[in-house]
C-alpha positions in Angstrom: -92.0 1.2 15.2 -89.7 4.3 14.1 -86.2 3.1 13.9 -84.8 6.4 12.6 -82.3 8.1 14.9 -83.1 11.3 16.3 -82.5 14.3 14.2 -79.6 16.6 15.3 -80.7 20.3 15.8 -78.6 22.6 13.7 -78.8 26.2 14.0 -79.8 28.2 10.9 -76.7 29.1 8.7 -77.2 32.8 9.2 -77.1 32.3 13.1 -73.9 30.3 12.7 -72.4 33.1 10.7 -73.6 35.5 13.2 -72.2 33.6 16.2 -68.9 33.2 14.2 -68.7 36.7 13.4 -69.2 37.7 17.2 -66.2 35.4 18.2 -64.0 37.0 15.6 -65.0 40.5 16.8 -64.4 39.5 20.5 -60.9 38.2 19.5 -60.1 41.4 17.5 -61.3 43.7 20.3 -59.5 41.6 22.9 -56.4 41.9 21.0 -56.6 45.5 20.5 -57.3 46.1 24.1 -54.2 44.0 25.2 -52.1 45.8 22.6 -53.4 49.2 23.8 -52.4 48.6 27.5 -49.0 46.8 27.0 -46.8 49.8 27.8 -48.8 51.0 30.8 -50.3 47.9 32.4 -49.0 44.6 31.0 -45.3 45.4 30.9 -45.3 47.0 34.3 -47.2 44.0 35.8 -44.8 41.4 34.1 -41.8 43.6 35.3 -43.0 43.6 38.9 -43.7 39.8 38.9 -40.1 39.2 37.4 -38.4 41.7 39.8 -40.3 41.0 43.2 -38.1 37.9 43.8 -34.8 39.9 43.2 -33.2 42.1 45.9 -32.8 45.7 45.6 -29.2 46.8 44.5 -27.2 47.3 47.7 -25.3 50.7 47.6 -22.5 50.9 50.1 -22.1 54.6 51.5 -18.8 56.3 50.4 -16.4 56.7 53.0 -13.9 58.8 51.3 -15.8 60.4 48.3 -13.8 60.5 45.2 -13.5 63.7 43.1 -16.5 64.8 40.9 -17.1 66.9 38.0 -20.7 68.3 37.8 -21.4 69.1 34.1 -24.1 71.6 33.3 -25.1 72.1 29.5 -26.7 75.6 29.1 -28.2 77.7 26.6 -30.0 80.9 27.2 -29.8 80.1 30.9 -28.4 83.5 32.2 -31.3 84.1 34.4 -30.8 80.7 36.3 -27.2 79.5 36.0 -26.1 81.3 39.2 -28.7 79.9 41.3 -27.9 76.5 39.7 -24.2 76.8 40.6 -25.2 77.8 44.2 -27.5 74.8 44.4 -24.8 72.2 43.5 -22.1 74.0 45.8 -24.8 73.7 48.7 -25.5 70.1 47.9 -23.2 68.8 50.6 -20.7 66.7 48.8 -17.8 65.9 50.9 -15.1 65.3 48.2 -13.5 67.6 45.5 -16.1 69.0 43.4 -15.7 70.6 40.1 -18.7 72.6 38.5 -18.3 72.7 34.6 -20.9 74.9 32.7 -20.7 74.2 28.9 -22.3 77.3 27.4 -23.6 76.2 24.1 -22.6 79.3 21.8 -24.0 81.6 24.7 -21.5 84.3 26.0 -24.0 85.7 28.4 -24.7 82.5 30.1 -20.8 81.9 30.1 -20.3 85.2 31.9 -22.9 84.5 34.7 -21.7 81.1 35.3 -18.1 82.2 35.6 -19.2 85.0 37.9 -20.9 82.3 40.2 -17.6 80.4 40.5 -18.0 77.7 37.7 -15.5 76.6 35.4 -16.7 77.6 31.9 -16.3 76.1 28.6 -17.8 78.4 25.9 -18.5 76.7 22.7 -17.9 78.9 19.5 -21.5 78.1 18.1 -24.6 76.4 19.3 -24.4 72.5 18.3 -27.2 71.2 20.7 -27.2 69.4 24.1 -25.7 66.2 22.9 -22.6 68.0 21.6 -22.4 70.3 24.6 -22.3 67.0 26.6 -19.6 65.5 24.4 -17.5 68.6 24.8 -18.2 68.6 28.5 -17.1 65.2 29.1 -14.0 65.5 27.1 -13.1 68.7 29.1 -14.1 67.3 32.5 -11.1 66.9 35.1 -12.4 63.8 36.8 -13.7 60.4 35.8 -17.0 60.6 37.6 -19.2 63.1 36.0 -22.6 64.1 37.3 -24.9 65.8 34.6 -27.7 68.0 35.7 -29.8 70.8 33.6 -29.4 74.3 34.4 -33.1 74.9 35.3 -33.3 71.9 37.9 -32.7 71.9 41.7 -30.8 69.2 43.2 -32.1 67.9 46.6 -29.5 67.9 49.2 -27.2 64.7 49.3 -28.1 64.0 45.7 -24.6 64.0 44.2 -23.2 61.7 47.0 -26.0 59.3 46.6 -25.3 59.1 42.8 -21.5 58.8 43.3 -22.1 56.0 45.8 -24.2 53.9 43.2 -21.7 54.7 40.4 -18.5 53.6 41.9 -19.0 49.7 41.8 -17.4 47.9 39.1 -19.6 47.3 36.0 -21.8 50.4 36.5 -21.5 52.8 33.7 -24.2 55.2 34.6 -26.7 55.9 37.2 -30.2 57.5 36.8 -31.5 59.9 39.6 -35.1 60.5 40.2 -36.9 63.4 38.7 -39.9 65.0 40.2 -41.8 67.5 37.9 -44.8 69.6 38.2 -47.9 68.3 40.3 -50.9 66.4 39.9 -51.0 64.2 36.8 -47.7 65.3 35.5 -46.1 64.4 39.0 -48.0 60.9 39.0 -46.3 60.3 35.6 -42.8 60.7 36.9 -43.6 58.6 39.9 -44.7 55.8 37.6 -41.4 56.3 35.6 -39.5 56.1 39.0 -41.4 52.9 40.0 -40.7 51.3 36.5 -36.9 52.2 36.9 -36.8 50.6 40.5 -38.2 47.3 39.2 -35.8 47.4 36.1 -32.9 48.1 38.4 -33.6 45.0 40.5 -33.3 42.8 37.2 -29.8 44.5 36.7 -30.0 47.5 34.6 -32.5 50.3 33.4 -32.8 52.4 30.1 -34.7 55.2 32.2 -31.8 57.6 32.3 -32.9 61.3 32.4 -30.8 64.2 31.8 -32.2 66.2 34.3 -29.9 64.2 36.9 -27.7 61.3 35.9 -24.0 60.4 36.4 -21.6 58.5 34.1 -18.0 57.2 34.1 -15.9 59.0 31.5 -14.0 55.7 31.1 -17.4 54.2 29.9 -18.2 57.1 27.8 -18.7 57.2 24.1 -19.5 60.4 22.3 -23.1 61.1 21.2 -23.8 61.2 17.5 -24.6 64.7 15.9 -28.1 63.6 14.7 -29.1 62.7 18.2 -31.5 65.0 20.3 -32.6 62.4 23.0 -29.0 62.3 24.8 -30.2 60.4 27.9 -31.9 57.7 26.0 -28.9 57.2 23.5 -26.5 57.2 26.4 -28.5 54.4 28.2 -28.9 52.1 25.3 -25.3 52.7 24.2 -23.9 51.8 27.5 -26.0 48.7 27.9 -25.2 47.6 24.4 -21.6 48.0 25.3 -21.9 45.6 28.5 -22.3 48.4 31.2 -25.2 48.5 33.7 -27.3 51.5 34.3 -28.2 51.7 38.0 -30.9 53.8 39.6 -30.6 55.6 42.8 -34.1 56.9 44.1 -32.2 59.0 46.8 -30.8 61.1 44.3 -33.6 63.7 43.5 -33.8 66.4 41.1 -36.8 68.7 41.1 -38.1 70.9 38.2 -41.1 73.3 37.8 -43.7 72.2 35.3 -43.3 73.3 31.8 -46.8 74.7 31.9 -50.2 74.0 30.2 -50.7 70.7 27.8 -50.4 73.0 24.9 -47.1 74.4 25.7 -45.7 70.9 26.7 -46.8 69.4 23.3 -43.7 70.7 21.4 -41.4 69.1 24.0 -43.2 65.8 24.4 -43.7 65.1 20.5 -40.1 66.2 20.0 -38.8 63.6 22.5 -41.2 60.9 21.2 -39.6 61.7 17.6 -36.2 61.6 18.8 -36.7 58.5 20.9 -38.1 56.7 17.7 -34.9 57.8 15.9 -32.7 56.5 18.6 -34.5 53.1 18.4 -34.0 52.9 14.6 -30.4 53.8 15.1 -30.1 50.9 17.7 -32.6 48.7 16.0 -30.4 45.6 16.5 -31.4 45.8 20.1 -35.0 45.2 19.4 -33.8 41.5 18.6 -33.4 39.2 21.7 -30.6 40.4 23.8 -31.7 40.0 27.4 -33.0 42.6 29.6 -32.4 45.6 27.2 -34.7 44.1 24.6 -37.6 43.6 26.9 -37.1 47.1 28.3 -36.9 48.7 24.8 -40.1 47.1 23.6 -42.1 47.4 27.1 -41.0 50.7 28.3 -40.3 52.5 25.2 -41.3 51.2 21.6 -44.8 49.8 22.3 -46.1 52.7 24.1 -44.9 55.1 21.3 -46.2 53.1 18.4 -48.1 49.9 18.7 -50.2 50.9 21.7 -51.4 54.1 20.4 -52.2 52.6 17.0 -54.3 49.9 18.7 -56.2 52.6 20.7 -56.9 54.2 17.3 -58.1 50.9 16.0 -60.5 50.6 19.0 -61.9 54.1 18.4 -62.6 53.3 14.7 -64.3 49.9 15.6 -66.3 51.6 18.1 -67.4 54.4 15.8 -68.6 51.7 13.3 -70.4 49.7 16.0 -72.0 52.5 18.0 -75.4 52.4 16.4 -75.8 48.9 17.5 -73.6 48.6 20.7 -74.1 50.1 24.0 -70.6 49.2 24.9 -69.3 51.1 21.9 -71.3 54.1 22.8 -70.0 54.0 26.4 -66.2 53.7 25.1 -66.9 56.8 22.8 -68.5 58.7 25.6 -65.5 58.1 28.0 -63.3 59.6 25.2 -65.8 62.6 24.9 -65.2 63.0 28.7 -61.5 62.8 28.4 -61.5 65.3 25.8 -63.6 67.7 27.7 -61.4 67.2 30.6 -58.3 68.2 28.5 -60.0 71.3 27.4 -61.0 72.2 30.8 -57.4 71.7 32.3 -56.1 73.7 29.4 -58.4 76.7 30.4 -57.4 76.6 34.1 -60.2 74.7 35.6 -60.0 72.0 38.1 -60.9 68.5 37.0 -61.9 65.5 39.1 -59.3 62.8 39.3 -61.6 60.3 37.7 -61.6 62.5 34.4 -57.8 63.5 34.8 -56.5 59.9 34.5 -58.3 59.0 31.2 -57.5 62.5 30.0 -53.7 62.1 30.5 -53.9 58.7 28.8 -55.6 60.2 25.7 -53.2 63.1 25.8 -50.1 60.6 25.8 -51.4 58.7 23.0 -52.1 61.9 20.9 -48.5 62.9 21.7 -47.3 59.7 20.4 -49.1 60.2 17.3 -47.6 63.7 16.9 -44.1 62.2 17.7 -44.7 59.3 14.9 -45.6 62.0 12.4 -42.6 64.3 13.3 -40.2 61.2 12.9 -41.7 60.1 9.5 -41.2 63.8 8.4 -37.6 63.6 9.4 -38.2 66.4 11.9 -35.4 65.5 14.4 -34.4 68.8 15.9 -31.1 68.9 17.8 -31.1 72.6 18.2 -34.8 73.4 19.2 -36.1 76.8 20.0 -36.4 77.6 23.6 -37.2 80.7 25.8 -34.5 82.5 27.7 -34.5 81.5 31.2 
């Protein structure tokens, strides 16, 4: 009778190594995928879950509207500044309204603005938008200041909606809603508006946009001379000093698309570069400090740096595995389709929605790399070249 215990079946060593390697690869791929989608999927999902139990900010209508200064920084805007002044005057604000155009070293724009009925502050030389805003806030007659770009059009009632949201105690600034372009570009701005709406329900949002926002002079602090992303700096600086930044979706501003993806490259990479510099200047906010830290990482920093870098890691990994992995080949094929869709859009051809979405995702990550490179080079333009309008 055989009394020996049954032998335990063991996989050959090479099979065990292969299985362990597969598990490690799965962990790496899963981590890279999660990191890639943090800014556009995971952060929005967690934000929505956190905000859904919070009520929307209640804004009381303004019975007796306080006096307001509408500040318009302008450079090479002689062709549109008259229409801008008329648009502000026609917005329907019931209180006293001052329109202050800060002509940033631009006498022609100053003359056109004055002829249209605006109060004009002509700066002796161009200092950039941030410094034009500093000069305008210092010169404004009233404590409540609405800021708007010269090439944007306010939807009727926008000013009064902004003022109603700005009046409450503790609110330092209010972000309006920007609508720009159409198709994928407009979808991007609607996504940004959704983020701001959810962040606002948690108390404050860093999604301030210079196209339309409002600020209290009493809460204002001058923007440093090396800052090009004035709106991002304003939001972080106010939140750091204890002021809430509210969001008012009924205060709408509309802008025409900047044009092709090629034309938008300069602006988008400049914005990413300038935003990274702002975050470096305000890097202490990256340490746990409540909602501002979560928003800074999820809404801005991750999608500008770690997300695109993780995406690149996935591409490199797929290239190395393409010979043996069908999934890797499909992943690379999807990127080829996205690249072809970008080329087709740039050439004016119609692209199906199923191809436009991945194309825009790839483009935004390319923009992030362009912005990172510009920031590392020290390319932080505060007086950028722009066409005359």
